[in-house]
C-alpha positions in Angstrom: 45.0 -64.1 0.5 44.6 -61.0 2.6 46.7 -58.9 0.2 44.6 -60.1 -2.7 41.4 -59.1 -0.8 42.9 -55.7 0.0 43.9 -55.1 -3.6 40.4 -56.0 -4.8 38.8 -53.9 -2.1 40.9 -50.8 -3.1 40.4 -51.3 -6.8 36.6 -51.8 -6.6 36.1 -49.0 -4.1 38.0 -46.7 -6.4 35.9 -47.7 -9.4 32.7 -47.2 -7.5 34.0 -43.9 -6.2 35.0 -42.7 -9.7 31.6 -43.6 -11.2 29.8 -41.9 -8.3 32.1 -38.8 -8.8 31.3 -38.8 -12.5 27.6 -39.1 -11.8 27.8 -36.2 -9.3 29.7 -34.0 -11.9 27.3 -34.9 -14.7 24.2 -34.1 -12.6 25.7 -31.1 -10.8 24.9 -32.9 -7.5 28.5 -33.4 -6.2 28.1 -30.8 -3.4 25.2 -32.8 -2.0 27.7 -35.2 -0.5 28.3 -32.6 2.2 24.8 -33.2 3.4 25.8 -36.6 4.6 27.1 -34.8 7.7 23.7 -34.7 9.2 21.5 -36.5 11.8 19.5 -38.0 8.9 22.6 -40.0 7.9 22.7 -41.6 11.3 19.1 -42.7 10.9 19.9 -44.2 7.5 22.9 -46.0 9.0 20.6 -47.3 11.8 18.2 -48.7 9.2 21.0 -50.3 7.2 22.3 -51.9 10.4 18.9 -53.2 11.4 18.6 -54.7 7.9 21.9 -56.6 8.4 20.8 -57.9 11.8 17.5 -59.2 10.4 19.4 -60.9 7.5 21.5 -62.6 10.1 18.4 -63.9 11.9 17.2 -65.3 8.6 20.5 -67.1 8.0 20.4 -68.5 11.6 16.9 -69.8 11.1 17.8 -71.4 7.7 21.1 -73.0 8.9 19.6 -74.3 12.2 16.6 -75.8 10.5 19.1 -77.9 8.5 22.0 -78.3 10.8 21.5 -79.2 14.5 24.4 -77.1 15.8 23.5 -73.7 17.2 25.7 -70.6 17.0 25.3 -67.2 18.5 23.4 -64.6 16.3 26.6 -62.4 16.3 28.4 -65.1 14.3 25.7 -65.2 11.7 25.9 -61.4 11.5 29.7 -61.6 11.0 29.1 -64.2 8.2 26.5 -62.0 6.5 28.8 -58.9 6.7 31.8 -60.8 5.4 29.7 -62.2 2.6 28.4 -58.7 1.8 32.0 -57.4 1.7 33.0 -60.1 -0.8 29.9 -59.4 -2.8 30.9 -55.8 -3.0 34.3 -56.7 -4.5 33.0 -59.0 -7.3 30.8 -58.5 -10.4 27.2 -59.5 -9.9 28.1 -60.1 -6.2 29.2 -63.6 -7.0 31.8 -63.6 -4.2 29.3 -63.4 -1.4 28.1 -67.0 -1.5 31.5 -68.7 -1.4 32.6 -66.5 1.5 29.4 -67.3 3.5 29.6 -71.0 2.7 33.2 -71.1 3.9 32.5 -69.6 7.2 29.3 -71.5 7.8 31.1 -74.7 7.1 34.0 -73.7 9.3 31.8 -72.9 12.3 29.2 -75.6 12.0 31.5 -78.4 10.9 29.3 -79.4 7.9 30.9 -80.2 4.5 31.6 -77.2 2.3 29.3 -78.6 -0.4 26.4 -78.7 2.1 27.0 -75.2 3.4 27.3 -73.9 -0.2 23.9 -75.4 -0.9 22.5 -73.7 2.1 23.8 -70.2 1.2 22.7 -70.7 -2.5 19.2 -71.6 -1.2 19.4 -68.4 0.9 20.3 -66.2 -2.0 17.5 -67.7 -4.0 15.1 -65.9 -1.7 16.9 -62.6 -2.2 17.1 -62.8 -6.0 13.5 -63.9 -6.6 12.0 -61.5 -4.1 14.0 -58.5 -5.4 13.6 -59.4 -9.0 9.8 -59.9 -8.9 9.3 -56.6 -7.1 11.6 -54.8 -9.5 9.6 -56.2 -12.4 6.4 -54.6 -11.2 8.2 -51.4 -10.2 9.9 -51.1 -13.6 6.7 -51.7 -15.6 5.4 -48.4 -14.4 8.5 -46.6 -15.6 8.7 -47.8 -19.2 10.4 -47.2 -21.5 13.3 -45.8 -19.5 13.2 -48.8 -17.2 13.4 -51.4 -20.0 17.0 -52.5 -19.2 16.0 -53.0 -15.5 12.8 -54.9 -16.5 14.8 -57.3 -18.8 17.4 -58.0 -16.2 14.8 -58.5 -13.5 12.7 -60.9 -15.6 15.8 -62.9 -16.6 17.1 -63.1 -13.0 13.8 -64.3 -11.6 13.2 -66.8 -14.4 16.7 -68.1 -14.3 16.8 -68.6 -10.6 13.4 -70.2 -10.4 14.3 -72.6 -13.3 17.8 -73.4 -11.8 16.3 -74.1 -8.3 13.7 -76.5 -9.7 16.2 -78.2 -12.0 18.9 -78.7 -9.4 16.3 -79.9 -6.8 15.0 -82.4 -9.4 18.5 -83.6 -10.2 19.3 -84.1 -6.6 16.1 -86.1 -5.9 16.7 -88.4 -9.0 20.4 -88.8 -8.4 20.1 -92.5 -7.7 18.5 -93.1 -11.1 21.5 -91.6 -12.9 24.3 -94.2 -13.3 27.9 -93.3 -12.8 29.7 -92.9 -16.1 32.5 -95.2 -17.0 35.9 -93.9 -16.0 37.6 -92.0 -18.8 41.3 -92.2 -18.8 41.8 -88.9 -20.7 42.6 -85.6 -19.0 39.4 -83.9 -20.2 37.4 -87.0 -19.2 38.8 -86.9 -15.6 38.0 -83.2 -15.3 34.5 -83.6 -16.7 33.9 -86.6 -14.4 35.1 -84.6 -11.4 32.9 -81.6 -12.2 30.0 -84.0 -12.7 30.5 -85.5 -9.3 30.7 -82.1 -7.7 27.5 -81.0 -9.4 25.5 -84.1 -8.3 26.9 -83.8 -4.8 25.8 -80.2 -4.7 22.4 -81.0 -6.2 21.8 -83.7 -3.6 22.6 -81.2 -0.8 20.5 -78.4 -2.3 17.6 -80.8 -2.8 17.8 -81.9 0.9 17.9 -78.3 2.0 15.0 -77.2 -0.2 12.8 -80.2 0.6 13.8 -80.4 4.2 13.0 -76.8 5.1 9.5 -76.8 6.7 6.8 -74.7 5.1 6.5 -72.5 8.2 10.2 -71.8 8.1 10.0 -70.9 4.3 7.2 -68.4 5.1 9.4 -66.8 7.8 12.3 -66.7 5.4 10.3 -64.9 2.7 8.9 -62.4 5.3 12.4 -61.7 6.7 13.7 -61.3 3.2 11.1 -58.6 2.4 11.6 -56.9 5.8 15.3 -56.4 5.7 15.4 -55.4 2.0 12.6 -52.9 2.6 14.5 -51.5 5.6 17.5 -50.9 3.3 15.1 -49.1 0.9 13.7 -47.0 3.8 17.2 -45.9 4.5 16.8 -43.5 1.5 14.1 -41.4 3.3 16.4 -39.6 5.8 18.6 -38.5 3.0 15.8 -36.6 1.3 14.4 -33.1 2.0 10.9 -34.3 2.5 9.0 -37.4 3.5 5.5 -38.1 2.1 3.8 -41.5 1.5 4.7 -41.1 -2.1 8.4 -40.5 -1.2 8.4 -43.6 0.9 7.0 -45.8 -1.8 9.4 -44.3 -4.4 12.4 -44.8 -2.2 11.6 -48.5 -1.5 10.9 -49.1 -5.2 14.1 -47.4 -6.2 16.1 -49.6 -3.9 14.6 -52.8 -5.4 15.3 -51.5 -8.9 18.9 -50.8 -7.8 19.4 -54.2 -6.3 18.0 -56.0 -9.3 19.9 -54.1 -11.9 23.1 -54.4 -9.9 23.1 -58.0 -10.8 24.7 -56.9 -14.0 28.5 -57.9 -14.0 29.9 -54.5 -13.1 32.4 -53.8 -10.2 30.3 -53.2 -7.1 27.3 -52.5 -9.2 28.9 -49.2 -10.5 26.9 -47.5 -13.2 24.0 -50.0 -12.9 23.0 -48.8 -9.4 23.1 -45.1 -10.3 21.0 -45.7 -13.4 18.3 -47.7 -11.5 18.1 -45.2 -8.6 17.8 -42.2 -10.9 14.6 -43.6 -12.4 12.8 -42.5 -9.3 15.1 -40.3 -7.2 16.6 -36.9 -7.7 20.4 -36.8 -8.5 21.4 -35.6 -5.0 19.6 -38.4 -3.2 21.0 -40.9 -5.7 24.5 -39.8 -5.0 24.1 -39.7 -1.2 22.4 -43.1 -0.9 24.8 -44.8 -3.4 27.9 -43.6 -1.5 26.4 -44.3 2.0 25.0 -47.7 1.0 28.2 -49.0 -0.7 30.9 -47.7 1.6 29.1 -48.2 4.9 28.4 -51.9 4.0 32.1 -52.3 2.9 33.2 -50.8 6.2 31.0 -53.2 8.2 32.4 -56.1 6.2 36.0 -55.0 6.8 35.4 -54.7 10.5 33.7 -58.1 10.6 36.5 -59.7 8.7 39.2 -58.3 11.0 37.3 -59.3 14.2 36.0 -62.7 13.0 39.2 -64.7 13.8 39.0 -63.5 17.4 35.3 -64.3 17.6 35.9 -67.8 16.1 38.8 -68.4 18.5 36.6 -67.6 21.4 33.9 -70.1 20.2 
């Protein structure tokens, strides 16, 4: 398992690095990477780290509003970072949710299906918030932003529909009779998948309906705060800082996050394109490299230390 993660990490990191290198060569901005050796980079790192801490607070609030067991904030931070690492290794970041679900289940003792429902409900906030903001930001940049607009609209619509559909299925589960047992191989597989889906839908429905309105408001606010902090991390990498620069940096971040939902390794290519709609090439290259590799580094450290942390709990 560890060797597989290591191979995936190396392969994805190389792909992201190669795309970033090609972008730097194509835009004649490769030498700007030397500018990362500056105090501004430390400020960007501080903002990225603060964003991770706030995202851990959000996960803690969500889990503990559903599960009665309490865990230290540092454990939720580790779970978020490990999930971020796995997301960085997989197209469309699909590896993040299973990783977070596994560790939440492991530390709280709840069934994996329930913990998976919790983290899917968590990522629902991210996708909808990021996609909706990206829609408005991309409208101002048409026609160059057309691909970003389409992806953002699809992501927001798909997740809203899926959330409503799954919640409805979970609430009406008792009205849906169990199918007769099918002796065939495909029938058994289909029946098993069907049971897993309904079990997940019931858990998701309980989480969505059982989360108090006050908690939902806090979750939305924290989602906006930590994502905006990650967008503000662009500012120290630029040569100047005006109100317009701040707004463009934050908008560029949301465009990047939304368009990176395309199934490319680590968001390679998609991230650079979205950032370049609002930022100059040197800033795009510096932020892309810092954002990706710093988050991967944090995830690797969290993964290596987590077993000791869990053993101590």
